[in-house]
matplotlib code that plots the C-alpha trace (Angstrom):
import matplotlib.pyplot as plt

x = [86.8, 85.2, 86.7, 84.7, 85.7, 85.1, 86.0, 86.2, 87.0, 88.5, 86.8, 88.6, 90.8, 94.1, 94.2, 95.6, 95.4, 97.1, 96.0, 97.6, 97.3, 98.8, 100.7, 103.8, 104.5, 108.0, 110.3, 110.3, 106.6, 105.9, 105.4, 106.1, 103.7, 104.7, 106.7, 103.5, 103.8, 101.4, 101.5, 101.5, 98.2, 95.1, 92.1, 89.5, 86.9, 87.8, 87.3, 83.7, 83.0, 80.0, 77.1, 79.2, 81.3, 78.8, 78.4, 82.6, 82.1, 79.1, 81.7, 84.7, 82.6, 81.3, 84.3, 87.1, 87.4, 89.9, 92.5, 91.9, 95.8, 95.9, 92.9, 94.1, 97.6, 95.7, 96.9, 95.9, 96.3, 95.6, 96.6, 97.1, 96.0, 97.3, 95.6, 95.0, 91.7, 92.5, 90.6, 88.2, 87.2, 89.2, 91.2, 94.9, 98.2, 96.8, 99.8, 100.2, 101.8, 101.6, 101.2, 100.7, 101.3, 101.3, 98.3, 96.6, 98.4, 97.2, 93.7, 93.0, 95.4, 92.9, 89.6, 90.4, 91.7, 87.6, 86.2, 83.9, 84.8, 84.9, 83.5, 87.1, 88.5, 88.5, 91.0, 89.1, 86.7, 88.5, 89.1, 92.1, 93.8, 94.6, 95.9, 94.0, 94.6, 92.0, 93.5, 91.8, 91.3, 90.9, 91.0, 89.5, 87.5, 87.6]
y = [74.1, 77.7, 79.2, 81.0, 83.0, 81.2, 83.5, 83.4, 84.4, 83.0, 83.9, 81.7, 85.1, 84.4, 83.6, 86.1, 90.4, 93.6, 96.6, 99.7, 99.9, 103.3, 100.0, 100.2, 96.1, 94.6, 95.8, 91.9, 91.7, 94.8, 95.5, 99.1, 100.2, 103.7, 104.7, 103.8, 101.1, 98.4, 96.4, 92.6, 91.7, 89.9, 91.9, 91.5, 92.4, 91.8, 94.6, 93.7, 95.5, 96.5, 93.8, 90.9, 88.2, 87.8, 91.0, 91.1, 88.6, 89.5, 93.1, 91.3, 88.9, 92.7, 94.8, 91.9, 91.1, 88.9, 90.1, 89.3, 88.6, 86.5, 85.3, 84.3, 83.1, 80.7, 81.9, 81.6, 81.1, 82.9, 86.2, 87.4, 90.7, 92.5, 96.1, 98.2, 98.6, 102.1, 103.6, 105.4, 101.8, 103.4, 101.0, 101.9, 100.0, 97.7, 95.5, 92.1, 89.7, 86.7, 87.0, 85.6, 87.4, 91.1, 90.8, 89.6, 91.1, 94.6, 93.7, 92.6, 95.6, 98.0, 95.9, 95.9, 99.8, 99.9, 99.3, 101.3, 102.2, 99.2, 98.9, 99.2, 96.2, 96.9, 96.6, 97.0, 98.9, 100.9, 101.4, 100.4, 99.7, 95.9, 94.5, 92.4, 89.6, 88.3, 85.5, 86.5, 83.3, 83.7, 80.4, 79.3, 76.5, 75.0]
z = [58.6, 60.1, 63.4, 65.6, 68.6, 72.3, 74.7, 78.5, 81.3, 84.3, 87.8, 89.7, 90.9, 92.7, 96.2, 98.0, 97.2, 98.7, 100.5, 102.3, 105.7, 107.7, 109.6, 108.4, 107.7, 107.6, 104.6, 102.8, 102.8, 100.8, 96.6, 95.4, 93.1, 91.9, 94.3, 96.6, 99.1, 98.5, 101.9, 102.1, 104.2, 103.5, 102.9, 105.1, 101.8, 97.9, 95.8, 93.9, 90.5, 90.4, 90.0, 91.1, 89.3, 86.9, 85.2, 85.3, 83.5, 81.5, 80.9, 80.1, 77.2, 75.3, 75.8, 74.7, 71.3, 69.7, 67.6, 63.9, 63.9, 66.3, 65.1, 62.4, 63.5, 65.5, 68.8, 72.6, 75.5, 79.5, 80.0, 83.4, 84.1, 86.9, 88.6, 91.8, 92.8, 94.5, 97.1, 95.7, 93.4, 90.7, 88.5, 88.3, 87.6, 85.0, 83.6, 82.8, 86.0, 82.8, 78.8, 76.1, 73.1, 72.9, 70.4, 73.4, 76.1, 74.7, 74.7, 77.6, 79.5, 77.1, 78.5, 82.1, 81.4, 80.3, 83.4, 85.4, 89.8, 91.4, 94.9, 96.9, 99.4, 102.5, 105.8, 109.2, 107.7, 105.6, 101.7, 100.7, 98.1, 97.1, 94.2, 91.8, 89.3, 87.0, 84.2, 80.3, 78.5, 75.0, 72.4, 70.0, 69.2, 65.6]

ax = plt.figure().add_subplot(projection="3d")
ax.plot(x, y, z, "-o")
ax.set_aspect("equal")
plt.show()
């Protein structure tokens, strides 16, 4: 039976974000990222991919390629990619928060690294670094 690729992108982003603000928070509420403090404040305005969520979904569908080896092995699952949208909108610090398989994990990160600059998140009207989680679902369909 021929298998066809069904790639979907879960656009249910995690319900939280972290932002860098000029006011230092209490130490237990911080997470270090490359020697930069990311404050655990709920961002008033979340970062936005150019064109919105629909454009993000289209970008990911166009850019993510199901690895042939993973397809042949029948490997499926949801990869949770985490990254920082910097104050200037650049996507940085791409990593895997929850992986499935090294091939799928790397492909999801590769696609995220190709993203154009986002509209940055804001806190009190100022652009802030924001941690963003993006679920990427790899699913094969008979």
